[in-house]
mmCIF entry with sequence, helices, sheets and N, C-alpha, C, O atoms, coordinates in Angstrom:
data_MODEL
# 
_entry.id   MODEL 
# 
_entity.id                         1 
_entity.type                       polymer 
_entity.pdbx_number_of_molecules   1 
# 
_entity_poly.entity_id                      1 
_entity_poly.type                           'polypeptide(L)' 
_entity_poly.nstd_linkage                   no 
_entity_poly.nstd_monomer                   no 
_entity_poly.pdbx_seq_one_letter_code       QVIGFSSTASGERHAFLWTAEEGMVDLDTLGGPDSFAYGINEQGQVVGFAYTT 
_entity_poly.pdbx_seq_one_letter_code_can   QVIGFSSTASGERHAFLWTAEEGMVDLDTLGGPDSFAYGINEQGQVVGFAYTT 
_entity_poly.pdbx_strand_id                 A 
# 
loop_
_entity_poly_seq.entity_id 
_entity_poly_seq.num 
_entity_poly_seq.mon_id 
_entity_poly_seq.hetero 
1 1  GLN n 
1 2  VAL n 
1 3  ILE n 
1 4  GLY n 
1 5  PHE n 
1 6  SER n 
1 7  SER n 
1 8  THR n 
1 9  ALA n 
1 10 SER n 
1 11 GLY n 
1 12 GLU n 
1 13 ARG n 
1 14 HIS n 
1 15 ALA n 
1 16 PHE n 
1 17 LEU n 
1 18 TRP n 
1 19 THR n 
1 20 ALA n 
1 21 GLU n 
1 22 GLU n 
1 23 GLY n 
1 24 MET n 
1 25 VAL n 
1 26 ASP n 
1 27 LEU n 
1 28 ASP n 
1 29 THR n 
1 30 LEU n 
1 31 GLY n 
1 32 GLY n 
1 33 PRO n 
1 34 ASP n 
1 35 SER n 
1 36 PHE n 
1 37 ALA n 
1 38 TYR n 
1 39 GLY n 
1 40 ILE n 
1 41 ASN n 
1 42 GLU n 
1 43 GLN n 
1 44 GLY n 
1 45 GLN n 
1 46 VAL n 
1 47 VAL n 
1 48 GLY n 
1 49 PHE n 
1 50 ALA n 
1 51 TYR n 
1 52 THR n 
1 53 THR n 
# 
_struct_asym.id          A 
_struct_asym.entity_id   1 
# 
loop_
_struct_sheet.id 
_struct_sheet.type 
_struct_sheet.number_strands 
_struct_sheet.details 
AA1 ? 3 ? 
AA2 ? 2 ? 
# 
loop_
_struct_sheet_order.sheet_id 
_struct_sheet_order.range_id_1 
_struct_sheet_order.range_id_2 
_struct_sheet_order.offset 
_struct_sheet_order.sense 
AA1 1 2 ? anti-parallel 
AA1 2 3 ? anti-parallel 
AA2 1 2 ? anti-parallel 
# 
loop_
_struct_sheet_range.sheet_id 
_struct_sheet_range.id 
_struct_sheet_range.beg_label_comp_id 
_struct_sheet_range.beg_label_asym_id 
_struct_sheet_range.beg_label_seq_id 
_struct_sheet_range.pdbx_beg_PDB_ins_code 
_struct_sheet_range.end_label_comp_id 
_struct_sheet_range.end_label_asym_id 
_struct_sheet_range.end_label_seq_id 
_struct_sheet_range.pdbx_end_PDB_ins_code 
_struct_sheet_range.beg_auth_comp_id 
_struct_sheet_range.beg_auth_asym_id 
_struct_sheet_range.beg_auth_seq_id 
_struct_sheet_range.end_auth_comp_id 
_struct_sheet_range.end_auth_asym_id 
_struct_sheet_range.end_auth_seq_id 
AA1 1 VAL A 2  ? SER A 7  ? VAL A 2  SER A 7  
AA1 2 ARG A 13 ? THR A 19 ? ARG A 13 THR A 19 
AA1 3 GLY A 23 ? ASP A 26 ? GLY A 23 ASP A 26 
AA2 1 ASP A 34 ? ILE A 40 ? ASP A 34 ILE A 40 
AA2 2 VAL A 46 ? TYR A 51 ? VAL A 46 TYR A 51 
# 
loop_
_atom_site.group_PDB 
_atom_site.id 
_atom_site.type_symbol 
_atom_site.label_atom_id 
_atom_site.label_alt_id 
_atom_site.label_comp_id 
_atom_site.label_asym_id 
_atom_site.label_entity_id 
_atom_site.label_seq_id 
_atom_site.pdbx_PDB_ins_code 
_atom_site.Cartn_x 
_atom_site.Cartn_y 
_atom_site.Cartn_z 
_atom_site.occupancy 
_atom_site.B_iso_or_equiv 
_atom_site.pdbx_formal_charge 
_atom_site.auth_seq_id 
_atom_site.auth_comp_id 
_atom_site.auth_asym_id 
_atom_site.auth_atom_id 
_atom_site.pdbx_PDB_model_num 
ATOM 1   N N  . GLN A 1 1  ? 0.833   -1.180 0.000   1.00 0.00 ? 1  GLN A N  1 
ATOM 2   C CA . GLN A 1 1  ? 0.000   0.000  0.000   1.00 0.00 ? 1  GLN A CA 1 
ATOM 3   C C  . GLN A 1 1  ? 0.877   1.243  0.000   1.00 0.00 ? 1  GLN A C  1 
ATOM 4   O O  . GLN A 1 1  ? 1.918   1.292  0.656   1.00 0.00 ? 1  GLN A O  1 
ATOM 5   N N  . VAL A 1 2  ? 0.435   2.238  -0.746  1.00 0.00 ? 2  VAL A N  1 
ATOM 6   C CA . VAL A 1 2  ? 1.141   3.513  -0.844  1.00 0.00 ? 2  VAL A CA 1 
ATOM 7   C C  . VAL A 1 2  ? 0.110   4.615  -0.682  1.00 0.00 ? 2  VAL A C  1 
ATOM 8   O O  . VAL A 1 2  ? -0.993  4.520  -1.221  1.00 0.00 ? 2  VAL A O  1 
ATOM 9   N N  . ILE A 1 3  ? 0.461   5.666  0.059   1.00 0.00 ? 3  ILE A N  1 
ATOM 10  C CA . ILE A 1 3  ? -0.419  6.827  0.182   1.00 0.00 ? 3  ILE A CA 1 
ATOM 11  C C  . ILE A 1 3  ? 0.340   8.065  -0.254  1.00 0.00 ? 3  ILE A C  1 
ATOM 12  O O  . ILE A 1 3  ? 1.570   8.078  -0.298  1.00 0.00 ? 3  ILE A O  1 
ATOM 13  N N  . GLY A 1 4  ? -0.411  9.099  -0.572  1.00 0.00 ? 4  GLY A N  1 
ATOM 14  C CA . GLY A 1 4  ? 0.196   10.358 -0.960  1.00 0.00 ? 4  GLY A CA 1 
ATOM 15  C C  . GLY A 1 4  ? -0.882  11.323 -1.396  1.00 0.00 ? 4  GLY A C  1 
ATOM 16  O O  . GLY A 1 4  ? -2.040  11.192 -0.999  1.00 0.00 ? 4  GLY A O  1 
ATOM 17  N N  . PHE A 1 5  ? -0.506  12.290 -2.209  1.00 0.00 ? 5  PHE A N  1 
ATOM 18  C CA . PHE A 1 5  ? -1.488  13.193 -2.791  1.00 0.00 ? 5  PHE A CA 1 
ATOM 19  C C  . PHE A 1 5  ? -1.058  13.535 -4.202  1.00 0.00 ? 5  PHE A C  1 
ATOM 20  O O  . PHE A 1 5  ? 0.125   13.506 -4.541  1.00 0.00 ? 5  PHE A O  1 
ATOM 21  N N  . SER A 1 6  ? -2.049  13.859 -5.012  1.00 0.00 ? 6  SER A N  1 
ATOM 22  C CA . SER A 1 6  ? -1.815  14.120 -6.424  1.00 0.00 ? 6  SER A CA 1 
ATOM 23  C C  . SER A 1 6  ? -2.750  15.230 -6.882  1.00 0.00 ? 6  SER A C  1 
ATOM 24  O O  . SER A 1 6  ? -3.829  15.406 -6.318  1.00 0.00 ? 6  SER A O  1 
ATOM 25  N N  . SER A 1 7  ? -2.347  15.968 -7.890  1.00 0.00 ? 7  SER A N  1 
ATOM 26  C CA . SER A 1 7  ? -3.190  17.036 -8.426  1.00 0.00 ? 7  SER A CA 1 
ATOM 27  C C  . SER A 1 7  ? -4.248  16.469 -9.359  1.00 0.00 ? 7  SER A C  1 
ATOM 28  O O  . SER A 1 7  ? -3.980  15.570 -10.156 1.00 0.00 ? 7  SER A O  1 
ATOM 29  N N  . THR A 1 8  ? -5.452  17.012 -9.244  1.00 0.00 ? 8  THR A N  1 
ATOM 30  C CA . THR A 1 8  ? -6.532  16.647 -10.151 1.00 0.00 ? 8  THR A CA 1 
ATOM 31  C C  . THR A 1 8  ? -6.417  17.484 -11.420 1.00 0.00 ? 8  THR A C  1 
ATOM 32  O O  . THR A 1 8  ? -5.573  18.376 -11.504 1.00 0.00 ? 8  THR A O  1 
ATOM 33  N N  . ALA A 1 9  ? -7.256  17.202 -12.399 1.00 0.00 ? 9  ALA A N  1 
ATOM 34  C CA . ALA A 1 9  ? -7.247  17.960 -13.650 1.00 0.00 ? 9  ALA A CA 1 
ATOM 35  C C  . ALA A 1 9  ? -7.576  19.435 -13.414 1.00 0.00 ? 9  ALA A C  1 
ATOM 36  O O  . ALA A 1 9  ? -7.130  20.300 -14.168 1.00 0.00 ? 9  ALA A O  1 
ATOM 37  N N  . SER A 1 10 ? -8.360  19.724 -12.362 1.00 0.00 ? 10 SER A N  1 
ATOM 38  C CA . SER A 1 10 ? -8.739  21.112 -12.070 1.00 0.00 ? 10 SER A CA 1 
ATOM 39  C C  . SER A 1 10 ? -7.746  21.814 -11.140 1.00 0.00 ? 10 SER A C  1 
ATOM 40  O O  . SER A 1 10 ? -7.962  22.965 -10.762 1.00 0.00 ? 10 SER A O  1 
ATOM 41  N N  . GLY A 1 11 ? -6.657  21.127 -10.768 1.00 0.00 ? 11 GLY A N  1 
ATOM 42  C CA . GLY A 1 11 ? -5.617  21.742 -9.958  1.00 0.00 ? 11 GLY A CA 1 
ATOM 43  C C  . GLY A 1 11 ? -5.761  21.555 -8.462  1.00 0.00 ? 11 GLY A C  1 
ATOM 44  O O  . GLY A 1 11 ? -4.921  22.032 -7.698  1.00 0.00 ? 11 GLY A O  1 
ATOM 45  N N  . GLU A 1 12 ? -6.812  20.868 -8.027  1.00 0.00 ? 12 GLU A N  1 
ATOM 46  C CA . GLU A 1 12 ? -6.951  20.556 -6.606  1.00 0.00 ? 12 GLU A CA 1 
ATOM 47  C C  . GLU A 1 12 ? -6.020  19.405 -6.264  1.00 0.00 ? 12 GLU A C  1 
ATOM 48  O O  . GLU A 1 12 ? -5.637  18.633 -7.143  1.00 0.00 ? 12 GLU A O  1 
ATOM 49  N N  . ARG A 1 13 ? -5.658  19.288 -5.006  1.00 0.00 ? 13 ARG A N  1 
ATOM 50  C CA . ARG A 1 13 ? -4.813  18.182 -4.566  1.00 0.00 ? 13 ARG A CA 1 
ATOM 51  C C  . ARG A 1 13 ? -5.646  17.249 -3.701  1.00 0.00 ? 13 ARG A C  1 
ATOM 52  O O  . ARG A 1 13 ? -6.269  17.677 -2.730  1.00 0.00 ? 13 ARG A O  1 
ATOM 53  N N  . HIS A 1 14 ? -5.651  15.976 -4.059  1.00 0.00 ? 14 HIS A N  1 
ATOM 54  C CA . HIS A 1 14 ? -6.433  14.974 -3.338  1.00 0.00 ? 14 HIS A CA 1 
ATOM 55  C C  . HIS A 1 14 ? -5.522  13.882 -2.808  1.00 0.00 ? 14 HIS A C  1 
ATOM 56  O O  . HIS A 1 14 ? -4.594  13.439 -3.485  1.00 0.00 ? 14 HIS A O  1 
ATOM 57  N N  . ALA A 1 15 ? -5.807  13.453 -1.575  1.00 0.00 ? 15 ALA A N  1 
ATOM 58  C CA . ALA A 1 15 ? -5.121  12.301 -1.002  1.00 0.00 ? 15 ALA A CA 1 
ATOM 59  C C  . ALA A 1 15 ? -5.491  11.062 -1.808  1.00 0.00 ? 15 ALA A C  1 
ATOM 60  O O  . ALA A 1 15 ? -6.593  10.973 -2.349  1.00 0.00 ? 15 ALA A O  1 
ATOM 61  N N  . PHE A 1 16 ? -4.562  10.102 -1.885  1.00 0.00 ? 16 PHE A N  1 
ATOM 62  C CA . PHE A 1 16 ? -4.868  8.849  -2.561  1.00 0.00 ? 16 PHE A CA 1 
ATOM 63  C C  . PHE A 1 16 ? -4.273  7.679  -1.800  1.00 0.00 ? 16 PHE A C  1 
ATOM 64  O O  . PHE A 1 16 ? -3.342  7.820  -1.007  1.00 0.00 ? 16 PHE A O  1 
ATOM 65  N N  . LEU A 1 17 ? -4.847  6.525  -2.073  1.00 0.00 ? 17 LEU A N  1 
ATOM 66  C CA . LEU A 1 17 ? -4.342  5.241  -1.593  1.00 0.00 ? 17 LEU A CA 1 
ATOM 67  C C  . LEU A 1 17 ? -4.117  4.380  -2.821  1.00 0.00 ? 17 LEU A C  1 
ATOM 68  O O  . LEU A 1 17 ? -5.005  4.259  -3.665  1.00 0.00 ? 17 LEU A O  1 
ATOM 69  N N  . TRP A 1 18 ? -2.934  3.775  -2.931  1.00 0.00 ? 18 TRP A N  1 
ATOM 70  C CA . TRP A 1 18 ? -2.637  2.878  -4.038  1.00 0.00 ? 18 TRP A CA 1 
ATOM 71  C C  . TRP A 1 18 ? -2.419  1.479  -3.481  1.00 0.00 ? 18 TRP A C  1 
ATOM 72  O O  . TRP A 1 18 ? -1.663  1.288  -2.528  1.00 0.00 ? 18 TRP A O  1 
ATOM 73  N N  . THR A 1 19 ? -3.100  0.493  -4.093  1.00 0.00 ? 19 THR A N  1 
ATOM 74  C CA . THR A 1 19 ? -2.865  -0.911 -3.761  1.00 0.00 ? 19 THR A CA 1 
ATOM 75  C C  . THR A 1 19 ? -2.679  -1.681 -5.061  1.00 0.00 ? 19 THR A C  1 
ATOM 76  O O  . THR A 1 19 ? -3.140  -1.250 -6.118  1.00 0.00 ? 19 THR A O  1 
ATOM 77  N N  . ALA A 1 20 ? -2.013  -2.804 -4.977  1.00 0.00 ? 20 ALA A N  1 
ATOM 78  C CA . ALA A 1 20 ? -1.807  -3.639 -6.165  1.00 0.00 ? 20 ALA A CA 1 
ATOM 79  C C  . ALA A 1 20 ? -3.139  -4.149 -6.700  1.00 0.00 ? 20 ALA A C  1 
ATOM 80  O O  . ALA A 1 20 ? -3.289  -4.341 -7.907  1.00 0.00 ? 20 ALA A O  1 
ATOM 81  N N  . GLU A 1 21 ? -4.099  -4.368 -5.819  1.00 0.00 ? 21 GLU A N  1 
ATOM 82  C CA . GLU A 1 21 ? -5.396  -4.904 -6.233  1.00 0.00 ? 21 GLU A CA 1 
ATOM 83  C C  . GLU A 1 21 ? -6.278  -3.859 -6.910  1.00 0.00 ? 21 GLU A C  1 
ATOM 84  O O  . GLU A 1 21 ? -6.955  -4.165 -7.891  1.00 0.00 ? 21 GLU A O  1 
ATOM 85  N N  . GLU A 1 22 ? -6.278  -2.619 -6.391  1.00 0.00 ? 22 GLU A N  1 
ATOM 86  C CA . GLU A 1 22 ? -7.215  -1.599 -6.870  1.00 0.00 ? 22 GLU A CA 1 
ATOM 87  C C  . GLU A 1 22 ? -6.561  -0.456 -7.625  1.00 0.00 ? 22 GLU A C  1 
ATOM 88  O O  . GLU A 1 22 ? -7.260  0.356  -8.232  1.00 0.00 ? 22 GLU A O  1 
ATOM 89  N N  . GLY A 1 23 ? -5.239  -0.371 -7.603  1.00 0.00 ? 23 GLY A N  1 
ATOM 90  C CA . GLY A 1 23 ? -4.572  0.766  -8.218  1.00 0.00 ? 23 GLY A CA 1 
ATOM 91  C C  . GLY A 1 23 ? -4.755  2.013  -7.370  1.00 0.00 ? 23 GLY A C  1 
ATOM 92  O O  . GLY A 1 23 ? -4.873  1.929  -6.147  1.00 0.00 ? 23 GLY A O  1 
ATOM 93  N N  . MET A 1 24 ? -4.777  3.170  -8.019  1.00 0.00 ? 24 MET A N  1 
ATOM 94  C CA . MET A 1 24 ? -4.869  4.449  -7.311  1.00 0.00 ? 24 MET A CA 1 
ATOM 95  C C  . MET A 1 24 ? -6.322  4.793  -7.025  1.00 0.00 ? 24 MET A C  1 
ATOM 96  O O  . MET A 1 24 ? -7.147  4.845  -7.936  1.00 0.00 ? 24 MET A O  1 
ATOM 97  N N  . VAL A 1 25 ? -6.633  5.029  -5.744  1.00 0.00 ? 25 VAL A N  1 
ATOM 98  C CA . VAL A 1 25 ? -7.989  5.367  -5.313  1.00 0.00 ? 25 VAL A CA 1 
ATOM 99  C C  . VAL A 1 25 ? -7.965  6.774  -4.721  1.00 0.00 ? 25 VAL A C  1 
ATOM 100 O O  . VAL A 1 25 ? -7.231  7.038  -3.769  1.00 0.00 ? 25 VAL A O  1 
ATOM 101 N N  . ASP A 1 26 ? -8.761  7.668  -5.281  1.00 0.00 ? 26 ASP A N  1 
ATOM 102 C CA . ASP A 1 26 ? -8.887  9.040  -4.789  1.00 0.00 ? 26 ASP A CA 1 
ATOM 103 C C  . ASP A 1 26 ? -9.638  9.011  -3.460  1.00 0.00 ? 26 ASP A C  1 
ATOM 104 O O  . ASP A 1 26 ? -10.760 8.507  -3.400  1.00 0.00 ? 26 ASP A O  1 
ATOM 105 N N  . LEU A 1 27 ? -9.038  9.544  -2.391  1.00 0.00 ? 27 LEU A N  1 
ATOM 106 C CA . LEU A 1 27 ? -9.687  9.587  -1.083  1.00 0.00 ? 27 LEU A CA 1 
ATOM 107 C C  . LEU A 1 27 ? -10.532 10.841 -0.908  1.00 0.00 ? 27 LEU A C  1 
ATOM 108 O O  . LEU A 1 27 ? -11.106 11.055 0.159   1.00 0.00 ? 27 LEU A O  1 
ATOM 109 N N  . ASP A 1 28 ? -10.613 11.659 -1.928  1.00 0.00 ? 28 ASP A N  1 
ATOM 110 C CA . ASP A 1 28 ? -11.441 12.859 -1.969  1.00 0.00 ? 28 ASP A CA 1 
ATOM 111 C C  . ASP A 1 28 ? -11.016 13.849 -0.887  1.00 0.00 ? 28 ASP A C  1 
ATOM 112 O O  . ASP A 1 28 ? -9.886  13.785 -0.404  1.00 0.00 ? 28 ASP A O  1 
ATOM 113 N N  . THR A 1 29 ? -11.903 14.757 -0.504  1.00 0.00 ? 29 THR A N  1 
ATOM 114 C CA . THR A 1 29 ? -11.597 15.783 0.494   1.00 0.00 ? 29 THR A CA 1 
ATOM 115 C C  . THR A 1 29 ? -12.685 15.774 1.553   1.00 0.00 ? 29 THR A C  1 
ATOM 116 O O  . THR A 1 29 ? -13.590 14.941 1.512   1.00 0.00 ? 29 THR A O  1 
ATOM 117 N N  . LEU A 1 30 ? -12.598 16.694 2.496   1.00 0.00 ? 30 LEU A N  1 
ATOM 118 C CA . LEU A 1 30 ? -13.627 16.841 3.530   1.00 0.00 ? 30 LEU A CA 1 
ATOM 119 C C  . LEU A 1 30 ? -14.514 18.045 3.223   1.00 0.00 ? 30 LEU A C  1 
ATOM 120 O O  . LEU A 1 30 ? -14.972 18.733 4.135   1.00 0.00 ? 30 LEU A O  1 
ATOM 121 N N  . GLY A 1 31 ? -14.749 18.292 1.958   1.00 0.00 ? 31 GLY A N  1 
ATOM 122 C CA . GLY A 1 31 ? -15.607 19.387 1.550   1.00 0.00 ? 31 GLY A CA 1 
ATOM 123 C C  . GLY A 1 31 ? -14.869 20.595 1.002   1.00 0.00 ? 31 GLY A C  1 
ATOM 124 O O  . GLY A 1 31 ? -15.485 21.469 0.394   1.00 0.00 ? 31 GLY A O  1 
ATOM 125 N N  . GLY A 1 32 ? -13.575 20.659 1.204   1.00 0.00 ? 32 GLY A N  1 
ATOM 126 C CA . GLY A 1 32 ? -12.777 21.768 0.693   1.00 0.00 ? 32 GLY A CA 1 
ATOM 127 C C  . GLY A 1 32 ? -12.032 21.371 -0.565  1.00 0.00 ? 32 GLY A C  1 
ATOM 128 O O  . GLY A 1 32 ? -12.339 20.348 -1.177  1.00 0.00 ? 32 GLY A O  1 
ATOM 129 N N  . PRO A 1 33 ? -11.054 22.175 -0.955  1.00 0.00 ? 33 PRO A N  1 
ATOM 130 C CA . PRO A 1 33 ? -10.373 21.923 -2.218  1.00 0.00 ? 33 PRO A CA 1 
ATOM 131 C C  . PRO A 1 33 ? -9.263  20.875 -2.172  1.00 0.00 ? 33 PRO A C  1 
ATOM 132 O O  . PRO A 1 33 ? -8.981  20.234 -3.184  1.00 0.00 ? 33 PRO A O  1 
ATOM 133 N N  . ASP A 1 34 ? -8.631  20.693 -1.015  1.00 0.00 ? 34 ASP A N  1 
ATOM 134 C CA . ASP A 1 34 ? -7.421  19.875 -0.977  1.00 0.00 ? 34 ASP A CA 1 
ATOM 135 C C  . ASP A 1 34 ? -7.417  18.902 0.198   1.00 0.00 ? 34 ASP A C  1 
ATOM 136 O O  . ASP A 1 34 ? -7.981  19.182 1.255   1.00 0.00 ? 34 ASP A O  1 
ATOM 137 N N  . SER A 1 35 ? -6.773  17.756 -0.004  1.00 0.00 ? 35 SER A N  1 
ATOM 138 C CA . SER A 1 35 ? -6.528  16.802 1.082   1.00 0.00 ? 35 SER A CA 1 
ATOM 139 C C  . SER A 1 35 ? -5.157  16.180 0.868   1.00 0.00 ? 35 SER A C  1 
ATOM 140 O O  . SER A 1 35 ? -4.659  16.111 -0.255  1.00 0.00 ? 35 SER A O  1 
ATOM 141 N N  . PHE A 1 36 ? -4.558  15.731 1.960   1.00 0.00 ? 36 PHE A N  1 
ATOM 142 C CA . PHE A 1 36 ? -3.200  15.198 1.922   1.00 0.00 ? 36 PHE A CA 1 
ATOM 143 C C  . PHE A 1 36 ? -3.115  13.978 2.826   1.00 0.00 ? 36 PHE A C  1 
ATOM 144 O O  . PHE A 1 36 ? -3.551  14.038 3.976   1.00 0.00 ? 36 PHE A O  1 
ATOM 145 N N  . ALA A 1 37 ? -2.569  12.883 2.337   1.00 0.00 ? 37 ALA A N  1 
ATOM 146 C CA . ALA A 1 37 ? -2.354  11.674 3.137   1.00 0.00 ? 37 ALA A CA 1 
ATOM 147 C C  . ALA A 1 37 ? -0.871  11.585 3.473   1.00 0.00 ? 37 ALA A C  1 
ATOM 148 O O  . ALA A 1 37 ? -0.018  11.729 2.598   1.00 0.00 ? 37 ALA A O  1 
ATOM 149 N N  . TYR A 1 38 ? -0.568  11.346 4.757   1.00 0.00 ? 38 TYR A N  1 
ATOM 150 C CA . TYR A 1 38 ? 0.827   11.330 5.194   1.00 0.00 ? 38 TYR A CA 1 
ATOM 151 C C  . TYR A 1 38 ? 1.260   10.060 5.899   1.00 0.00 ? 38 TYR A C  1 
ATOM 152 O O  . TYR A 1 38 ? 2.450   9.883  6.159   1.00 0.00 ? 38 TYR A O  1 
ATOM 153 N N  . GLY A 1 39 ? 0.333   9.174  6.215   1.00 0.00 ? 39 GLY A N  1 
ATOM 154 C CA . GLY A 1 39 ? 0.733   7.949  6.895   1.00 0.00 ? 39 GLY A CA 1 
ATOM 155 C C  . GLY A 1 39 ? -0.341  6.885  6.776   1.00 0.00 ? 39 GLY A C  1 
ATOM 156 O O  . GLY A 1 39 ? -1.513  7.186  6.552   1.00 0.00 ? 39 GLY A O  1 
ATOM 157 N N  . ILE A 1 40 ? 0.077   5.631  6.929   1.00 0.00 ? 40 ILE A N  1 
ATOM 158 C CA . ILE A 1 40 ? -0.852  4.504  6.885   1.00 0.00 ? 40 ILE A CA 1 
ATOM 159 C C  . ILE A 1 40 ? -0.354  3.456  7.874   1.00 0.00 ? 40 ILE A C  1 
ATOM 160 O O  . ILE A 1 40 ? 0.849   3.214  7.974   1.00 0.00 ? 40 ILE A O  1 
ATOM 161 N N  . ASN A 1 41 ? -1.286  2.830  8.610   1.00 0.00 ? 41 ASN A N  1 
ATOM 162 C CA . ASN A 1 41 ? -0.869  1.808  9.570   1.00 0.00 ? 41 ASN A CA 1 
ATOM 163 C C  . ASN A 1 41 ? -1.105  0.411  9.007   1.00 0.00 ? 41 ASN A C  1 
ATOM 164 O O  . ASN A 1 41 ? -1.554  0.259  7.871   1.00 0.00 ? 41 ASN A O  1 
ATOM 165 N N  . GLU A 1 42 ? -0.803  -0.598 9.801   1.00 0.00 ? 42 GLU A N  1 
ATOM 166 C CA . GLU A 1 42 ? -0.916  -1.988 9.343   1.00 0.00 ? 42 GLU A CA 1 
ATOM 167 C C  . GLU A 1 42 ? -2.354  -2.398 9.038   1.00 0.00 ? 42 GLU A C  1 
ATOM 168 O O  . GLU A 1 42 ? -2.574  -3.355 8.296   1.00 0.00 ? 42 GLU A O  1 
ATOM 169 N N  . GLN A 1 43 ? -3.334  -1.691 9.596   1.00 0.00 ? 43 GLN A N  1 
ATOM 170 C CA . GLN A 1 43 ? -4.744  -1.979 9.320   1.00 0.00 ? 43 GLN A CA 1 
ATOM 171 C C  . GLN A 1 43 ? -5.256  -1.248 8.078   1.00 0.00 ? 43 GLN A C  1 
ATOM 172 O O  . GLN A 1 43 ? -6.412  -1.420 7.693   1.00 0.00 ? 43 GLN A O  1 
ATOM 173 N N  . GLY A 1 44 ? -4.411  -0.443 7.456   1.00 0.00 ? 44 GLY A N  1 
ATOM 174 C CA . GLY A 1 44 ? -4.804  0.286  6.255   1.00 0.00 ? 44 GLY A CA 1 
ATOM 175 C C  . GLY A 1 44 ? -5.496  1.603  6.535   1.00 0.00 ? 44 GLY A C  1 
ATOM 176 O O  . GLY A 1 44 ? -6.075  2.194  5.624   1.00 0.00 ? 44 GLY A O  1 
ATOM 177 N N  . GLN A 1 45 ? -5.453  2.085  7.783   1.00 0.00 ? 45 GLN A N  1 
ATOM 178 C CA . GLN A 1 45 ? -6.052  3.370  8.122   1.00 0.00 ? 45 GLN A CA 1 
ATOM 179 C C  . GLN A 1 45 ? -5.087  4.484  7.740   1.00 0.00 ? 45 GLN A C  1 
ATOM 180 O O  . GLN A 1 45 ? -3.904  4.445  8.080   1.00 0.00 ? 45 GLN A O  1 
ATOM 181 N N  . VAL A 1 46 ? -5.609  5.475  7.029   1.00 0.00 ? 46 VAL A N  1 
ATOM 182 C CA . VAL A 1 46 ? -4.791  6.567  6.506   1.00 0.00 ? 46 VAL A CA 1 
ATOM 183 C C  . VAL A 1 46 ? -4.960  7.798  7.393   1.00 0.00 ? 46 VAL A C  1 
ATOM 184 O O  . VAL A 1 46 ? -6.065  8.101  7.844   1.00 0.00 ? 46 VAL A O  1 
ATOM 185 N N  . VAL A 1 47 ? -3.862  8.502  7.637   1.00 0.00 ? 47 VAL A N  1 
ATOM 186 C CA . VAL A 1 47 ? -3.899  9.755  8.392   1.00 0.00 ? 47 VAL A CA 1 
ATOM 187 C C  . VAL A 1 47 ? -3.384  10.873 7.496   1.00 0.00 ? 47 VAL A C  1 
ATOM 188 O O  . VAL A 1 47 ? -2.498  10.670 6.666   1.00 0.00 ? 47 VAL A O  1 
ATOM 189 N N  . GLY A 1 48 ? -3.958  12.052 7.681   1.00 0.00 ? 48 GLY A N  1 
ATOM 190 C CA . GLY A 1 48 ? -3.548  13.207 6.901   1.00 0.00 ? 48 GLY A CA 1 
ATOM 191 C C  . GLY A 1 48 ? -4.340  14.417 7.325   1.00 0.00 ? 48 GLY A C  1 
ATOM 192 O O  . GLY A 1 48 ? -4.797  14.501 8.465   1.00 0.00 ? 48 GLY A O  1 
ATOM 193 N N  . PHE A 1 49 ? -4.508  15.361 6.407   1.00 0.00 ? 49 PHE A N  1 
ATOM 194 C CA . PHE A 1 49 ? -5.321  16.531 6.725   1.00 0.00 ? 49 PHE A CA 1 
ATOM 195 C C  . PHE A 1 49 ? -5.930  17.080 5.449   1.00 0.00 ? 49 PHE A C  1 
ATOM 196 O O  . PHE A 1 49 ? -5.535  16.715 4.342   1.00 0.00 ? 49 PHE A O  1 
ATOM 197 N N  . ALA A 1 50 ? -6.918  17.982 5.632   1.00 0.00 ? 50 ALA A N  1 
ATOM 198 C CA . ALA A 1 50 ? -7.598  18.588 4.496   1.00 0.00 ? 50 ALA A CA 1 
ATOM 199 C C  . ALA A 1 50 ? -7.925  20.036 4.824   1.00 0.00 ? 50 ALA A C  1 
ATOM 200 O O  . ALA A 1 50 ? -8.169  20.387 5.978   1.00 0.00 ? 50 ALA A O  1 
ATOM 201 N N  . TYR A 1 51 ? -7.927  20.858 3.803   1.00 0.00 ? 51 TYR A N  1 
ATOM 202 C CA . TYR A 1 51 ? -8.427  22.222 3.935   1.00 0.00 ? 51 TYR A CA 1 
ATOM 203 C C  . TYR A 1 51 ? -9.923  22.176 3.679   1.00 0.00 ? 51 TYR A C  1 
ATOM 204 O O  . TYR A 1 51 ? -10.371 21.526 2.734   1.00 0.00 ? 51 TYR A O  1 
ATOM 205 N N  . THR A 1 52 ? -10.701 22.860 4.512   1.00 0.00 ? 52 THR A N  1 
ATOM 206 C CA . THR A 1 52 ? -12.154 22.849 4.337   1.00 0.00 ? 52 THR A CA 1 
ATOM 207 C C  . THR A 1 52 ? -12.665 24.121 3.677   1.00 0.00 ? 52 THR A C  1 
ATOM 208 O O  . THR A 1 52 ? -13.857 24.232 3.387   1.00 0.00 ? 52 THR A O  1 
ATOM 209 N N  . THR A 1 53 ? -11.789 25.068 3.439   1.00 0.00 ? 53 THR A N  1 
ATOM 210 C CA . THR A 1 53 ? -12.193 26.286 2.721   1.00 0.00 ? 53 THR A CA 1 
ATOM 211 C C  . THR A 1 53 ? -11.134 26.645 1.713   1.00 0.00 ? 53 THR A C  1 
ATOM 212 O O  . THR A 1 53 ? -11.272 27.638 0.999   1.00 0.00 ? 53 THR A O  1 
# 
């Protein structure tokens, strides 16, 4: 599993989770323009932050 963030076509930055089974999955945001993933534990829980405005 790999986590990170990537720019969308509209220039927003979204957190993502990549797995061999599913490829890159957009984790979306919390209602604002940007989200960032910075860590993942053995259970696959992702930690990060998001801007809400």
